[in-house]
BATI-378802 format. One line per field, with one value per residue (C-alpha): residue number from 1; residue in three letters; x, y, z. Coordinates in steps of 0.25 Angstrom, whole numbers. Layout:
num	(NUM,...)
residuo	(Ala,...)
u	(X,...)
v	(Y,...)
w	(Z,...)
This chain:
num	(1,2,3,4,5,6,7,8,9,10,11,12,13,14,15,16,17,18,19,20,21,22,23,24,25,26,27,28,29,30,31,32,33,34,35,36,37,38,39,40,41,42,43,44,45,46,47,48,49,50,51,52,53,54,55,56,57,58,59,60,61,62,63,64,65,66,67,68,69,70,71,72,73,74,75,76,77,78,79,80,81,82,83,84,85,86,87,88,89,90,91,92,93,94,95,96,97,98,99,100,101,102,103,104,105,106,107,108,109,110,111,112,113,114,115,116,117,118,119,120,121,122,123,124,125,126,127,128,129,130,131,132,133,134,135,136,137,138,139,140,141,142,143,144,145,146,147,148,149,150,151,152,153,154,155,156,157,158,159,160,161,162,163,164,165,166,167,168,169,170,171,172,173,174,175,176,177,178,179,180,181,182,183,184,185,186,187,188,189,190,191,192,193,194,195,196,197,198,199,200,201,202,203,204,205,206,207,208,209,210,211,212,213,214,215,216,217,218,219,220,221,222,223,224,225,226,227,228,229,230,231,232,233,234,235,236,237,238,239,240,241,242,243,244,245,246,247,248,249,250,251,252,253,254,255,256,257,258,259,260,261,262,263,264,265,266,267,268,269,270,271,272,273,274,275,276,277,278,279,280,281,282,283,284,285,286,287,288,289,290,291,292,293,294,295,296,297,298,299,300,301,302,303,304,305,306,307,308,309,310,311,312,313,314,315,316,317,318,319,320,321,322,323,324,325,326,327,328,329,330,331,332,333,334,335,336,337,338,339,340,341,342,343,344,345,346,347,348,349,350,351,352,353,354,355,356,357,358,359,360,361,362,363,364,365,366,367,368,369,370,371,372,373,374,375,376,377,378,379,380,381,382,383,384,385,386,387,388,389,390,391,392,393,394,395,396,397,398,399,400,401,402,403,404,405,406,407,408,409,410,411,412,413,414,415,416,417,418,419,420,421,422,423,424,425,426,427,428,429,430,431,432,433,434,435,436,437,438,439,440,441,442,443,444,445,446,447,448,449,450,451,452,453,454,455,456,457,458,459,460,461,462,463,464,465,466,467,468,469,470,471,472,473,474,475,476,477,478,479,480,481,482,483,484,485,486,487,488,489,490,491,492,493,494,495,496,497,498,499,500,501,502,503,504,505,506,507,508,509,510,511,512,513,514,515,516,517,518,519,520,521,522,523,524,525,526,527,528,529,530,531,532,533,534,535,536,537,538,539,540,541,542,543,544,545,546,547,548,549,550,551,552,553,554,555,556,557,558,559,560,561,562,563,564,565,566,567,568,569,570,571,572,573,574,575,576,577,578,579,580,581,582,583,584,585,586,587,588,589,590,591,592,593,594,595,596,597,598)
residuo	(Met,Lys,Lys,Leu,Leu,Ser,Gly,Asn,Glu,Ala,Ile,Ala,Leu,Gly,Ala,Tyr,His,Ala,Gly,Leu,Arg,Val,Ala,Ala,Ala,Tyr,Pro,Gly,Thr,Pro,Ser,Thr,Glu,Ile,Leu,Glu,Asn,Leu,Ser,Lys,Phe,Lys,Asp,Ile,His,Ala,Glu,Trp,Ala,Pro,Asn,Glu,Lys,Val,Ala,Phe,Glu,Val,Gly,Leu,Gly,Ala,Cys,Tyr,Thr,Gly,Val,Arg,Ala,Met,Val,Ser,Met,Lys,His,Val,Gly,Leu,Asn,Val,Ala,Ala,Asp,Pro,Phe,Met,Ala,Ala,Ser,Val,Thr,Gly,Val,Arg,Gly,Gly,Leu,Val,Val,Val,Ser,Ala,Asp,Asp,Pro,Gly,Ile,His,Ser,Ser,Gln,Asn,Glu,Gln,Asp,Asn,Arg,Cys,Phe,Ala,Lys,Phe,Ala,Lys,Ile,Ala,Met,Phe,Glu,Pro,Ser,Asp,Ser,Gln,Asp,Ala,Tyr,Asp,Ile,Met,Pro,Leu,Ala,Phe,Glu,Ile,Ser,Glu,Arg,Phe,Asp,Thr,Pro,Val,Met,Val,Arg,Ser,Thr,Thr,Arg,Ile,Ser,His,Ala,Lys,Thr,Val,Val,Asp,Ile,Thr,Lys,Glu,Arg,Pro,Asp,Ser,Leu,Pro,Pro,Ala,Val,Phe,Lys,Arg,Asp,Met,Ala,Lys,Phe,Val,Thr,Leu,Pro,Val,Asn,Ala,Arg,Arg,Arg,Gln,Gln,Leu,Thr,Leu,Glu,Arg,Leu,Glu,Lys,Leu,Ala,Glu,Tyr,Ser,Glu,Thr,Cys,Pro,Leu,Asn,Arg,Ile,Ile,Gln,Gly,Ser,Ala,Asp,Val,Gly,Val,Ile,Ser,Ser,Gly,Val,Ala,Phe,Asn,Tyr,Ala,Arg,Glu,Val,Leu,Pro,Thr,Ala,Ser,Phe,Leu,Lys,Leu,Val,Met,Ser,Tyr,Pro,Leu,Pro,Gln,Asn,Met,Ile,Arg,Arg,Phe,Ala,Ala,Gly,Val,Lys,Arg,Leu,Val,Val,Ile,Glu,Glu,Leu,Asp,Pro,Phe,Ile,Glu,Glu,Gln,Val,Arg,Ala,Met,Gly,Leu,Glu,Val,Glu,Gly,Lys,Ala,Phe,Ile,Pro,Ala,Ser,Gly,Glu,Leu,Asn,Lys,Asp,Ile,Ile,Cys,Cys,Ala,Ala,Gln,Lys,Ala,Gly,Trp,Gly,Ala,Leu,Asp,Val,Arg,Lys,Ala,Asp,Gly,Glu,Leu,Gln,Glu,Met,Leu,Gly,Ser,Leu,Thr,Lys,Arg,Pro,Pro,Leu,Leu,Cys,Pro,Gly,Cys,Pro,His,Thr,Gly,Val,Phe,Tyr,Val,Leu,Gly,Ser,Leu,Gly,Met,Arg,Arg,Arg,Glu,Val,Gly,Leu,Val,Ile,Thr,Gly,Asp,Ile,Gly,Cys,Tyr,Thr,Leu,Ala,Ala,Tyr,Pro,Gln,Leu,Asn,Ala,Met,Asp,Thr,Cys,Ala,Cys,Met,Gly,Ala,Gly,Ile,Gly,Gln,Ala,Leu,Gly,Met,Glu,Lys,Ala,Gly,Val,Gly,Asp,Lys,Leu,Val,Ala,Val,Ile,Gly,Asp,Ser,Thr,Phe,Leu,His,Ser,Gly,Ile,Thr,Gly,Leu,Leu,Asn,Ala,Val,Tyr,Asn,Lys,Ser,Ser,Ile,Thr,Ile,Val,Ile,Leu,Asp,Asn,Arg,Thr,Thr,Ala,Met,Thr,Gly,His,Gln,His,His,Pro,Gly,Thr,Gly,Phe,Thr,Ala,Gln,Gly,Glu,Glu,Thr,Gln,Ala,Val,Asp,Leu,Val,Ala,Leu,Val,Lys,Ser,Cys,Gly,Ala,Ala,Asn,Val,Gln,Glu,Val,Ser,Ala,Phe,Asp,Leu,Arg,Ala,Leu,Arg,Ser,Val,Leu,Arg,Glu,Ala,Ile,Asp,Lys,Pro,Glu,Leu,Val,Val,Leu,Val,Val,Arg,Gly,Asp,Cys,Val,Ala,Ile,Ser,Arg,Lys,Lys,Val,Ala,Pro,Leu,Ala,Ile,Asp,Val,Lys,Lys,Cys,Gly,Arg,Cys,Leu,Ser,Cys,Leu,Ser,Leu,Gly,Cys,Ala,Ala,Ile,Gln,Lys,Asp,Gly,Glu,Asn,Met,Arg,Ile,Asp,Ala,Gln,Leu,Cys,Ala,Gly,Cys,Thr,Leu,Cys,Gln,Gln,Lys,Cys,Ala,Phe,Asn,Ala,Ile,Ala,Pro,Val,Leu,Ala,Glu,Glu,Ala,Thr,Asn,Ala)
u	(-72,-86,-99,-113,-115,-125,-120,-123,-115,-104,-103,-102,-92,-83,-83,-80,-68,-64,-61,-74,-75,-88,-101,-114,-127,-142,-150,-157,-160,-152,-140,-143,-136,-122,-122,-129,-117,-107,-113,-109,-94,-90,-77,-83,-94,-107,-119,-133,-133,-146,-146,-137,-131,-127,-121,-113,-108,-103,-96,-90,-85,-79,-71,-65,-57,-51,-59,-68,-83,-95,-109,-121,-135,-146,-147,-157,-148,-137,-147,-147,-132,-129,-124,-112,-110,-107,-99,-90,-87,-81,-74,-69,-65,-53,-57,-65,-80,-90,-105,-114,-127,-137,-146,-160,-163,-178,-182,-183,-182,-181,-189,-181,-171,-159,-145,-135,-123,-126,-122,-108,-107,-113,-103,-91,-87,-84,-95,-95,-106,-106,-113,-113,-108,-94,-93,-99,-88,-77,-81,-80,-65,-63,-73,-66,-52,-58,-64,-51,-42,-50,-55,-70,-82,-86,-100,-104,-118,-126,-140,-151,-147,-132,-135,-144,-140,-129,-118,-105,-94,-79,-74,-60,-56,-56,-57,-43,-38,-35,-41,-35,-40,-50,-43,-49,-39,-45,-45,-54,-52,-57,-68,-74,-82,-81,-83,-68,-65,-77,-73,-59,-64,-74,-63,-56,-69,-69,-54,-58,-68,-58,-49,-60,-64,-50,-50,-63,-56,-47,-57,-56,-71,-74,-72,-75,-81,-78,-89,-96,-92,-107,-112,-104,-111,-107,-114,-112,-119,-130,-133,-120,-124,-138,-131,-120,-131,-139,-128,-117,-109,-108,-96,-97,-90,-94,-93,-91,-85,-96,-92,-84,-85,-72,-74,-62,-66,-80,-74,-65,-77,-86,-76,-76,-92,-102,-113,-111,-122,-123,-132,-134,-145,-153,-147,-138,-127,-116,-123,-123,-109,-105,-113,-107,-93,-98,-101,-113,-120,-133,-140,-153,-160,-162,-159,-169,-165,-173,-176,-167,-160,-161,-157,-171,-171,-157,-160,-172,-164,-152,-161,-168,-155,-149,-137,-138,-144,-147,-162,-162,-177,-183,-178,-180,-194,-197,-192,-201,-213,-211,-209,-222,-230,-226,-237,-234,-237,-234,-223,-229,-225,-222,-233,-231,-224,-224,-227,-240,-248,-244,-246,-260,-264,-259,-265,-279,-278,-275,-287,-296,-291,-293,-300,-286,-276,-264,-251,-241,-226,-218,-203,-194,-195,-204,-215,-215,-223,-235,-237,-243,-257,-263,-257,-256,-250,-238,-239,-224,-211,-198,-186,-180,-185,-194,-208,-206,-202,-212,-223,-218,-217,-232,-236,-228,-234,-248,-253,-266,-264,-259,-245,-238,-223,-219,-205,-197,-187,-175,-180,-182,-168,-163,-169,-182,-176,-173,-188,-193,-184,-190,-204,-202,-194,-205,-216,-223,-236,-234,-234,-221,-222,-209,-210,-200,-198,-184,-177,-174,-184,-185,-170,-169,-170,-157,-154,-155,-152,-166,-164,-152,-143,-132,-130,-120,-130,-124,-134,-134,-142,-156,-162,-175,-184,-194,-183,-177,-190,-192,-178,-181,-192,-205,-213,-224,-218,-226,-223,-233,-233,-233,-242,-253,-264,-272,-261,-255,-269,-270,-256,-256,-270,-266,-252,-258,-268,-258,-254,-239,-228,-230,-220,-225,-215,-221,-214,-214,-203,-201,-208,-197,-186,-195,-205,-211,-216,-231,-243,-248,-262,-273,-287,-299,-307,-320,-318,-312,-322,-314,-313,-299,-294,-282,-277,-275,-263,-256,-250,-245,-249,-264,-270,-283,-286,-298,-310,-302,-291,-278,-265,-253,-247,-233,-233,-240,-232,-242,-242,-257,-260,-271,-277,-278,-286,-295,-309,-314,-304,-301,-286,-278,-265,-264,-263,-249,-253,-260,-248,-239,-248,-248)
v	(22,21,16,13,-1,-12,-25,-31,-19,-21,-36,-33,-22,-30,-42,-33,-27,-41,-45,-52,-57,-65,-63,-71,-70,-72,-60,-62,-51,-48,-52,-46,-33,-40,-45,-32,-24,-33,-33,-18,-22,-26,-32,-44,-54,-53,-61,-65,-80,-88,-92,-92,-106,-102,-89,-97,-107,-95,-89,-102,-105,-90,-92,-105,-97,-89,-76,-71,-73,-70,-75,-68,-73,-71,-82,-91,-90,-97,-109,-110,-109,-118,-130,-122,-114,-127,-132,-120,-122,-136,-132,-118,-107,-101,-87,-81,-85,-77,-80,-69,-74,-63,-68,-62,-62,-58,-63,-50,-55,-70,-83,-87,-83,-91,-89,-92,-91,-106,-108,-104,-114,-124,-122,-120,-107,-93,-83,-68,-59,-44,-35,-23,-18,-15,-30,-34,-27,-31,-46,-48,-47,-56,-66,-68,-69,-79,-87,-88,-90,-101,-107,-105,-98,-87,-83,-69,-68,-55,-52,-43,-32,-32,-34,-22,-12,-2,2,10,2,6,1,-3,-11,-11,-22,-28,-23,-37,-50,-64,-71,-82,-96,-109,-119,-133,-140,-153,-156,-142,-138,-152,-157,-172,-179,-182,-167,-162,-171,-165,-151,-153,-155,-143,-135,-139,-135,-122,-119,-120,-111,-101,-102,-98,-87,-82,-79,-68,-63,-48,-46,-53,-44,-42,-29,-27,-22,-26,-40,-42,-47,-51,-52,-61,-56,-55,-49,-38,-43,-38,-24,-25,-32,-20,-10,-17,-21,-10,-13,-28,-35,-41,-51,-48,-59,-56,-69,-77,-91,-99,-92,-86,-95,-91,-76,-80,-86,-74,-65,-74,-74,-59,-57,-62,-65,-70,-66,-69,-60,-65,-65,-77,-91,-93,-95,-89,-92,-107,-108,-99,-108,-121,-115,-117,-102,-96,-87,-80,-76,-83,-84,-69,-66,-71,-81,-76,-63,-51,-45,-30,-22,-23,-38,-39,-28,-36,-49,-42,-36,-49,-56,-45,-42,-27,-21,-7,-4,-1,-6,8,13,0,0,14,9,-3,5,14,3,-4,9,8,2,-13,-20,-34,-36,-34,-37,-24,-17,-22,-34,-45,-56,-50,-55,-69,-70,-63,-73,-85,-80,-78,-92,-98,-91,-96,-110,-115,-127,-132,-124,-116,-116,-106,-109,-97,-93,-82,-68,-56,-65,-71,-59,-65,-73,-60,-55,-50,-61,-73,-81,-89,-101,-105,-99,-106,-102,-99,-108,-116,-113,-123,-134,-132,-132,-145,-151,-148,-154,-167,-168,-168,-155,-152,-137,-131,-126,-114,-111,-96,-92,-79,-79,-77,-87,-97,-95,-96,-109,-112,-119,-132,-131,-130,-142,-150,-147,-151,-163,-168,-165,-154,-147,-135,-120,-112,-97,-90,-75,-68,-54,-54,-50,-55,-45,-48,-45,-32,-36,-44,-50,-65,-75,-71,-56,-55,-47,-51,-45,-35,-30,-38,-43,-58,-70,-70,-84,-87,-92,-98,-105,-110,-115,-123,-128,-134,-142,-134,-136,-126,-112,-99,-84,-74,-59,-56,-44,-51,-56,-63,-71,-74,-80,-88,-94,-97,-104,-112,-116,-120,-129,-136,-150,-147,-138,-124,-113,-98,-87,-74,-62,-48,-39,-35,-21,-16,-16,-15,-5,1,15,11,19,14,9,16,12,19,20,22,9,1,-10,-10,-25,-24,-35,-27,-28,-43,-40,-35,-23,-12,-2,-5,1,3,17,18,12,13,6,14,10,18,23,24,9,4,-3,-4,-19,-19,-31,-24,-18,-32,-38,-26,-30,-16,-10,0,0,7,13,28,38,44,58,51,43,55,62,50)
w	(216,223,216,221,217,219,224,210,203,213,210,195,196,206,197,185,192,197,182,179,165,164,171,169,176,175,179,193,204,212,204,190,190,192,177,172,178,173,159,158,157,143,147,153,149,156,153,156,156,154,168,180,178,164,170,180,170,161,173,177,162,162,175,170,160,171,170,181,180,188,188,195,198,209,220,212,200,208,209,194,193,205,195,189,202,210,198,199,213,209,197,202,193,186,185,196,196,205,206,212,219,222,232,235,250,252,238,231,217,218,220,232,243,244,250,240,250,251,237,240,252,243,232,241,235,241,243,245,249,248,258,249,235,240,244,231,223,232,232,217,215,228,223,210,217,227,215,208,220,226,213,216,211,221,225,228,235,234,238,233,243,239,224,223,234,231,239,237,231,231,217,220,208,193,182,178,165,160,164,161,148,149,148,151,156,155,169,169,183,187,177,173,185,183,196,196,195,204,216,216,214,225,235,229,232,247,248,241,251,263,256,254,268,272,262,268,282,275,264,264,263,276,288,302,307,322,331,344,349,353,340,328,314,302,290,275,263,265,278,283,280,287,299,300,301,311,320,318,331,328,323,309,301,286,277,262,259,266,261,265,279,286,298,306,303,308,321,324,323,331,342,343,345,355,346,331,321,306,298,284,274,271,275,288,278,287,300,298,295,307,316,309,314,328,331,338,328,327,314,307,321,319,305,294,285,273,267,265,277,281,293,299,299,305,315,320,321,328,338,340,342,351,341,345,332,329,327,312,311,312,299,291,297,292,278,278,283,271,261,267,264,249,239,236,223,218,208,194,179,172,164,150,155,144,155,159,147,148,163,162,152,160,172,165,159,172,178,166,166,181,176,170,178,173,180,177,181,181,182,186,180,179,175,189,193,186,198,205,203,194,184,194,183,189,197,200,200,205,198,184,173,183,177,165,174,184,173,168,182,184,171,173,187,181,184,176,175,162,164,159,162,161,159,155,143,152,162,151,146,160,163,156,144,151,157,142,138,149,146,131,135,145,135,143,139,147,142,143,142,140,143,133,137,132,145,159,165,179,182,174,159,157,144,142,130,124,123,113,122,131,145,140,129,117,107,106,101,108,111,103,114,104,97,110,115,102,102,116,109,112,100,103,105,103,105,110,113,128,125,117,127,117,111,125,129,116,116,131,130,119,125,138,131,122,127,123,128,123,125,123,122,126,120,126,129,144,145,154,143,130,135,122,120,119,124,138,139,146,151,147,159,151,144,156,162,175,174,180,171,166,180,178,170,183,175,184,174,175,188,195,197,206,197,185,178,173,166,171,158,164,167,155,144,134,133,130,139,147,134,128,140,142,139,138,128,139,138,126,124,128,117,115,121,133,136,135,145,154)
């Protein structure tokens, strides 16, 4: 049977057919859809964990009982999970354990660009890289088999293009009718990493790596594609597809198991070509290892070490290097010309977003308090978009949960500015709680604003411990954020509506001026999932003073139409923020019949 699947869908289906029993993840583009697809299967356990570290620990515990487990996350999520990830390499597994790291070359939806292939080498574990959805599907049963055979976690490294692009997949397997029961067999020497045990396990890890290297020589997914002997290309992942299109006559060594490298296979391949080339995305991960083998190899001298690759980039590099590329740049150039003619706009919060009001107020307070200063330390989420005009209301953004710690650090450094740390509900539960505990413990007087829109919005509205529902749609206990914050020792905790500008301005001013820690929980459901049937707003041009202050909200529904201002009824969510700030009372809800005609 053939299906058109994205790489993420293929990974999920391949894992399910391979007998997966437990899956855990934290949502993060480009990996999110893996767990979303797995959550549809009711004969497995699939969960959103509060963060990637917890997700990994769930998968690790499950595999210790002999069942197959998988954890998935985006590239920066593996940074969060690095502690149990490295421990898993030492303890090994019982049932198969696969960790999917979805990298983001080109930084489409991330705060950085990193090549997580280095993590596999760092942890001394096996790694696979799919080049399309068929590879992604085929890899999964082999990855679980290798994990169990060699007593190791196995990493599958995807990228944005592989995760989201769809290709035809030949579905060749079915889920087994029966699976072994979960049984934990005690083995202190294996599972308890006391130094005396870890030293012995470390030696076993090195021996395991040698065995994995031997296996890589015969791995069925690695293959040589014979072509011209003039140029031989070693490649993996999506870069293999681009290289094949640009250099169709070259010989290729396609590496799907890309760590540890099959050195004998590489030597045989190199001996049969005049020029050896490595084409890979991001770091010279393969190239450096091949060069360390004593082979002459070309690669990053011509191929960029940052950004997402494409045919045009590889074609330019190949022509410059003299690898004999086809001229494919014309078609791509026409596409880029067409894309360049499209109207550009900066990323914006959605019309009716509950984050708009609080950032408008913070931005305006900052402008009016220049004599004192106001620093807003931000975090990862939809609200990071508040850094853009017109709101201009975020000064830092590093990683999940960092805003609270950054504000505390600035305070303890002695900065004279007022400090506000802003964090979302999902991000607070991910890694903000420890920052709050630290602020309480170290007697901070910063203001912490938790934006509670009751979802993980930026990655597609996934549930989290505060929503009251699991990844598989089951009702569960929802975390009470106010009670949680108070239990951490914060004495001054207040709630305020995200859509009441006057109240927001009042509580923020009061909180910022207090010589003590204040936590504000700003409540307002994400408009994308709770859009109410309310009348859109309209501007009465006769009353409008054309002061343009409504534009300062940065709402895409508010537009300048010649000399007049207008509100697009199709975009307006009726949040009333613009109505509240209009000094001329020129904004009001559209009557029902007018809304229907619009």
